[in-house]
C-alpha positions as CSV (number, residue, x, y, z in Angstrom):
1,M,0.2,0.4,-0.1
2,F,3.3,1.8,0.4
3,Y,3.9,2.7,-3.5
4,A,0.1,3.1,-4.0
5,R,-0.1,6.2,-1.6
6,I,2.5,7.7,-3.2
7,I,1.2,7.0,-6.4
8,C,-2.2,8.8,-5.4
9,C,-0.9,11.6,-3.7
10,L,1.3,12.7,-6.9
11,M,-2.1,12.4,-8.9
12,F,-3.7,14.6,-6.4
13,V,-1.2,17.2,-5.5
14,P,-2.6,21.0,-6.6
15,R,-1.4,22.0,-10.1
16,A,0.6,25.4,-8.3
17,Y,2.4,22.6,-6.6
18,A,3.1,20.1,-9.0
19,A,5.0,21.9,-11.3
20,E,7.8,19.7,-11.3
21,I,6.7,16.5,-11.0
22,N,3.6,17.1,-13.3
23,L,2.3,18.4,-16.6
24,Q,2.8,22.6,-16.5
25,P,-0.6,24.3,-15.6
26,P,-2.9,24.3,-19.0
27,A,-3.5,27.4,-20.4
28,S,-5.8,26.4,-23.4
29,L,-8.7,24.0,-24.5
30,I,-5.8,21.7,-25.7
31,A,-3.6,21.9,-23.0
32,R,-6.6,21.1,-20.7
33,L,-7.5,18.2,-22.7
34,Q,-4.0,16.7,-22.6
35,Y,-3.6,17.6,-19.3
36,D,-7.2,15.8,-18.0
37,L,-6.1,12.7,-20.5
38,H,-2.3,12.0,-18.5
39,T,-4.4,12.4,-15.1
40,M,-6.7,9.9,-16.4
41,L,-4.7,7.5,-17.6
42,L,-2.2,7.9,-14.5
43,I,-5.6,7.1,-12.2
44,I,-6.2,4.0,-14.6
45,T,-2.6,2.9,-14.3
46,G,-2.1,3.5,-10.6
47,V,-5.3,1.7,-10.0
48,I,-4.3,-1.7,-12.1
49,F,-1.0,-1.3,-10.5
50,A,-2.3,-1.4,-7.3
51,L,-4.8,-4.1,-7.9
52,V,-1.9,-6.3,-9.3
53,F,0.8,-5.6,-6.5
54,I,-1.8,-6.2,-3.4
55,T,-3.2,-9.3,-5.3
56,M,0.2,-10.4,-6.6
57,M,1.4,-10.2,-2.6
58,Y,-2.1,-11.8,-1.1
59,A,-1.0,-14.8,-3.2
60,I,2.4,-14.9,-2.1
61,V,1.9,-14.2,1.8
62,R,-1.7,-16.5,2.3
63,H,-0.7,-19.3,0.2
64,R,2.9,-19.8,0.6
65,K,4.1,-23.1,1.1
66,A,5.5,-22.7,4.7
67,A,1.6,-21.7,5.5
68,G,0.7,-25.7,4.6
69,H,-1.0,-24.5,1.3
70,Q,-0.4,-27.2,-1.6
71,A,-0.4,-26.1,-5.2
72,K,-3.6,-26.9,-7.2
73,H,-3.3,-28.1,-10.5
74,F,-6.0,-26.6,-12.9
75,H,-6.0,-26.2,-16.9
76,E,-8.0,-23.8,-18.5
77,N,-10.8,-22.1,-17.3
78,T,-13.5,-20.1,-19.9
79,T,-14.8,-17.4,-17.5
80,V,-11.4,-16.3,-16.4
81,E,-10.3,-16.1,-20.0
82,V,-13.4,-14.5,-21.1
83,L,-12.7,-12.0,-18.1
84,W,-9.1,-10.9,-18.7
85,T,-10.1,-10.2,-22.2
86,L,-13.2,-8.4,-21.4
87,I,-11.9,-6.3,-19.2
88,P,-8.6,-4.9,-20.7
89,L,-10.9,-4.1,-23.9
90,L,-13.8,-1.5,-21.9
91,I,-10.6,-0.2,-20.4
92,L,-9.0,0.4,-23.7
93,I,-12.1,1.7,-25.3
94,G,-13.0,4.2,-22.2
95,I,-9.4,5.2,-22.9
96,A,-9.5,5.6,-26.6
97,I,-12.3,7.7,-26.7
98,P,-10.9,10.7,-24.7
99,A,-7.6,10.0,-26.4
100,T,-9.1,10.3,-30.1
101,K,-11.7,13.5,-29.1
102,A,-8.7,15.0,-28.0
103,V,-6.2,14.2,-31.1
104,L,-9.1,15.6,-33.6
105,A,-9.4,18.6,-31.5
106,Q,-5.7,19.2,-31.9
107,K,-6.0,18.3,-35.9
108,N,-8.7,20.9,-36.8
109,T,-7.1,24.5,-37.6
110,R,-10.3,25.3,-39.4
111,G,-12.1,28.9,-38.3
112,E,-8.7,30.7,-37.5
113,E,-8.9,33.8,-36.6
114,L,-5.4,34.8,-36.5
115,T,-2.6,33.3,-39.1
116,V,1.2,32.9,-38.0
117,K,4.0,31.5,-40.0
118,V,6.8,29.9,-37.9
119,T,10.3,29.1,-39.1
120,G,12.8,27.5,-37.6
121,Y,16.6,28.5,-38.2
122,Q,19.9,27.4,-36.6
123,W,19.1,28.5,-34.0
124,K,15.9,31.1,-33.7
125,W,12.6,31.6,-34.8
126,R,10.9,33.7,-37.1
127,Y,7.3,34.4,-37.2
128,D,5.6,36.4,-40.1
129,Y,2.1,37.7,-38.8
130,L,-0.1,36.5,-42.7
131,D,-3.2,38.8,-42.2
132,E,-1.4,41.6,-41.9
133,N,2.0,41.5,-43.9
134,F,4.5,41.8,-41.6
135,G,7.0,39.6,-39.7
136,F,9.9,39.3,-37.4
137,M,13.1,37.2,-36.0
138,S,13.1,36.0,-32.5
139,H,16.3,35.3,-30.9
140,L,17.6,34.1,-27.2
141,S,18.3,37.2,-25.0
142,T,19.8,35.5,-22.6
143,P,23.4,37.3,-22.4
144,R,26.6,35.2,-23.9
145,S,28.2,36.1,-20.5
146,A,25.5,34.2,-18.3
147,I,25.9,31.5,-20.9
148,E,29.3,30.9,-20.6
149,G,29.0,31.2,-15.9
150,S,31.1,34.8,-16.0
151,S,27.5,36.5,-15.1
152,T,24.3,35.5,-13.0
153,K,21.9,33.6,-14.5
154,T,18.2,35.3,-14.8
155,V,14.9,33.6,-13.5
156,N,14.0,32.6,-17.3
157,Y,17.8,31.8,-18.0
158,L,17.7,29.9,-21.4
159,L,14.2,30.9,-21.6
160,E,13.9,34.3,-22.6
161,V,13.7,36.1,-25.8
162,D,13.9,39.5,-27.8
163,E,11.2,39.4,-29.7
164,P,8.3,37.2,-28.3
165,L,5.3,36.2,-30.7
166,V,2.5,38.0,-29.9
167,V,-1.1,36.8,-29.8
168,P,-4.9,38.0,-28.3
169,V,-6.2,36.3,-25.6
170,G,-9.7,34.1,-26.7
171,K,-8.6,34.2,-30.5
172,K,-8.0,31.1,-32.6
173,V,-4.4,31.1,-33.6
174,R,-3.0,29.1,-36.5
175,L,0.5,28.1,-37.1
176,L,1.8,27.6,-40.0
177,L,5.2,25.4,-39.5
178,T,8.6,25.2,-42.0
179,A,12.4,25.2,-41.9
180,N,15.0,26.9,-43.5
181,D,18.1,23.8,-42.4
182,V,17.3,21.3,-40.6
183,I,14.3,20.0,-38.3
184,H,13.2,21.8,-35.4
185,S,10.1,21.5,-33.2
186,W,7.7,24.3,-31.6
187,W,6.8,23.5,-28.0
188,V,4.7,25.2,-25.8
189,P,3.9,22.8,-22.7
190,Q,1.0,25.5,-21.5
191,L,-0.2,25.8,-24.9
192,G,-0.7,22.0,-25.8
193,V,1.5,22.9,-29.2
194,K,4.3,20.4,-30.1
195,Q,4.6,20.6,-33.9
196,D,7.8,19.5,-36.1
197,A,8.8,22.3,-38.8
198,I,10.2,20.6,-41.5
199,P,12.3,21.8,-44.1
200,G,10.4,21.8,-47.7
201,F,7.1,20.8,-45.7
202,L,4.2,22.9,-44.5
203,R,3.1,22.1,-41.2
204,D,-0.2,23.4,-39.4
205,S,-1.2,23.8,-35.5
206,W,-3.5,26.1,-33.4
207,F,-4.0,27.2,-29.7
208,T,-6.4,29.6,-28.5
209,V,-4.7,31.3,-25.0
210,D,-7.3,31.3,-22.0
211,K,-6.0,34.3,-20.1
212,P,-3.3,37.2,-20.5
213,G,0.3,36.1,-19.8
214,T,3.4,34.3,-20.6
215,Y,4.2,31.4,-21.9
216,R,7.6,29.3,-22.7
217,G,9.1,26.7,-24.2
218,Q,12.1,25.5,-26.6
219,C,12.7,23.8,-30.0
220,S,12.1,19.8,-29.1
221,E,14.2,18.3,-31.7
222,L,18.0,17.9,-31.6
223,C,18.7,20.3,-34.3
224,G,22.4,21.3,-33.9
225,K,24.8,22.6,-31.4
226,D,22.8,25.0,-30.2
227,H,19.5,23.4,-30.1
228,G,19.6,24.4,-26.0
229,F,19.6,27.6,-26.7
230,M,16.7,28.2,-29.2
231,P,13.8,28.8,-27.1
232,I,9.7,30.3,-27.7
233,V,8.3,32.9,-26.2
234,V,4.7,33.1,-26.2
235,E,3.5,37.0,-25.1
236,A,-0.8,36.6,-24.8
237,K,-2.7,40.0,-24.3
238,T,-6.0,41.1,-24.5
239,P,-7.6,42.1,-27.4
240,N,-7.3,45.7,-26.6
241,E,-4.0,45.2,-25.7
242,Y,-3.3,43.2,-29.1
243,N,-4.4,45.8,-30.9
244,K,-2.4,48.5,-29.3
245,W,1.2,46.3,-30.0
246,L,0.0,45.5,-33.4
247,E,-0.4,49.1,-34.3
248,S,3.0,50.2,-32.3
249,K,4.7,47.2,-34.0
250,K,4.2,48.1,-37.7
251,K,5.0,51.6,-36.7
252,Q,8.4,50.5,-35.1
253,M,9.0,48.5,-38.2
254,A,8.5,51.4,-40.7
255,A,10.3,53.5,-38.8
256,A,13.3,50.9,-38.6
257,A,13.1,49.8,-42.1
258,D,16.7,51.2,-43.7
259,D,16.9,52.9,-46.6
260,P,19.7,50.9,-49.1
261,N,21.1,54.0,-50.4
262,K,22.5,55.5,-46.9
263,V,25.8,55.8,-46.7
264,W,27.2,54.6,-42.9
265,T,30.3,55.3,-41.3
266,L,32.5,52.8,-39.9
267,A,31.3,53.1,-36.7
268,D,28.0,52.8,-37.1
269,L,28.1,49.8,-38.8
270,K,30.4,48.1,-36.8
271,A,28.4,49.0,-33.9
272,R,25.4,47.4,-35.5
273,G,27.4,44.5,-36.9
274,E,28.4,43.6,-33.3
275,K,24.6,43.0,-32.6
276,V,23.9,41.1,-35.5
277,Y,27.1,39.2,-34.8
278,G,25.9,38.3,-31.1
279,Q,22.2,37.4,-32.4
280,N,23.3,35.0,-35.6
281,C,27.4,34.6,-35.6
282,V,28.8,34.0,-31.9
283,A,27.5,30.5,-32.0
284,C,29.8,29.1,-34.0
285,H,32.2,31.6,-34.4
286,Q,32.4,32.6,-31.0
287,A,32.7,36.2,-28.9
288,N,36.5,36.4,-29.9
289,G,36.0,35.4,-33.5
290,R,38.6,32.1,-33.4
291,G,35.3,29.5,-34.1
292,L,35.6,26.1,-33.5
293,P,38.8,24.2,-34.3
294,G,37.7,21.5,-37.1
295,A,33.6,22.9,-37.8
296,F,33.8,26.2,-37.7
297,P,36.8,28.6,-39.4
298,A,38.1,31.8,-37.3
299,L,37.5,34.6,-38.7
300,D,40.1,36.3,-36.1
301,G,43.1,37.2,-38.7
302,N,41.9,34.4,-41.1
303,L,39.5,36.7,-43.7
304,L,39.2,36.3,-47.7
305,A,39.0,38.8,-49.9
306,K,35.8,41.6,-49.5
307,D,33.9,39.9,-52.5
308,A,34.1,36.5,-51.2
309,H,33.4,37.3,-48.0
310,I,30.3,38.8,-48.7
311,H,29.4,36.0,-51.6
312,I,29.8,33.4,-48.4
313,V,27.4,35.4,-46.4
314,I,24.5,36.0,-48.7
315,N,24.8,32.4,-50.2
316,G,26.9,30.3,-47.6
317,S,29.8,27.9,-48.2
318,Q,29.6,25.2,-50.6
319,K,32.8,23.8,-48.8
320,N,31.3,23.7,-45.3
321,P,27.2,23.3,-45.2
322,A,27.4,24.1,-41.6
323,M,27.6,28.0,-42.8
324,Q,24.2,28.9,-43.4
325,A,22.9,31.4,-46.2
326,W,22.0,34.6,-44.5
327,G,20.7,36.4,-47.6
328,K,17.3,35.4,-47.2
329,Q,17.4,36.2,-43.1
330,L,19.1,39.1,-42.7
331,S,18.6,42.8,-44.5
332,D,21.1,44.3,-46.8
333,T,21.8,46.7,-43.9
334,D,22.6,44.1,-41.5
335,I,24.5,41.9,-43.9
336,A,26.4,45.1,-45.0
337,A,27.2,45.6,-40.7
338,V,28.5,42.2,-39.8
339,I,30.8,41.8,-42.7
340,T,32.3,45.6,-41.8
341,Y,32.3,44.5,-38.2
342,E,34.2,41.1,-38.9
343,R,36.4,42.7,-40.9
344,N,37.4,45.4,-38.4
345,T,37.4,43.9,-34.9
346,W,39.5,41.4,-32.7
347,S,42.9,41.5,-34.9
348,N,41.7,42.5,-38.2
349,H,42.2,46.1,-39.5
350,T,41.2,46.4,-42.7
351,G,39.8,49.7,-42.7
352,D,36.8,48.1,-45.5
353,V,33.6,50.0,-45.3
354,I,30.8,47.5,-46.8
355,Q,28.2,49.7,-47.6
356,P,24.4,48.3,-47.7
357,K,24.0,49.3,-51.6
358,E,26.8,46.6,-52.2
359,I,25.0,44.0,-50.3
360,K,22.1,44.6,-53.1
361,A,24.1,44.5,-56.0
362,A,26.2,41.4,-54.8
363,R,22.5,39.8,-54.2
364,G,22.1,39.7,-58.5
């Protein structure tokens, strides 16, 4: 009975106090269906375990040879065989009904009120609001110093981003998921969503958030060396707050749009390039520009000719497939800035200033 009591205690621990031993508190219809299904299965398996364990221990103790019991010899029993076939069948049917309901609900993306295209990259996400015709990249915002252990870790260590996915409460949000390089998986437990993002394919999923709040998840597919640095943050707002955010975001993006013909100074390009490098390049080439021997080449003291450098950043490298093609991910200004930064940082002092119009011309 000791183990049975432990199982019962675990099953009925309040959700607020069971975060480390149970599913996270559900915040959507699908998540509630999953939570209730999980709880039901835990109760059923707990009861079966308790009954089998108690029956087995009773038989061992009360019918042991030392107590004078003699083993009975019998062969076949139609009643017993019917019962041990019928009872599991009824249990499976009882499980199948709510499980089927949950699976069908997960796949029903009809009637969406907001559609967001989610694209996985090594190692970040892009969110495109298809109905509003704008999008942005979402990067890990945990400082590199915290990751390397030289500064204090925050409460949401490795689960914080610079740009969360913002959605309205009570609206059905449909996600269209794909990937640019390898297989990723978009997983937010409290919303009940876990869907693979596969290059060349478009998968879909959906959720409706019950209440305002911040919900965190991660890529749950082994997608490379920085798989653990690819968090997901969903921020749910009331419809009024969402509309205000949407208007503000559109204005912000319009104001931030760069003129590709603008002429930048070396200092301004380096400042912007440092940020771009930190968000996109540091994982492979390292903060000190020395790369990872045998995997990613050093940029410090080992620069290519300017034109070759531009070509590789835009189109990737055929010699090293791990080097992504950044042409579709970064703007002309961002690419110009990061190349300028790389050519004028660490021990590199080329004095080269790459202007956005050069990147625009190089795209062809």
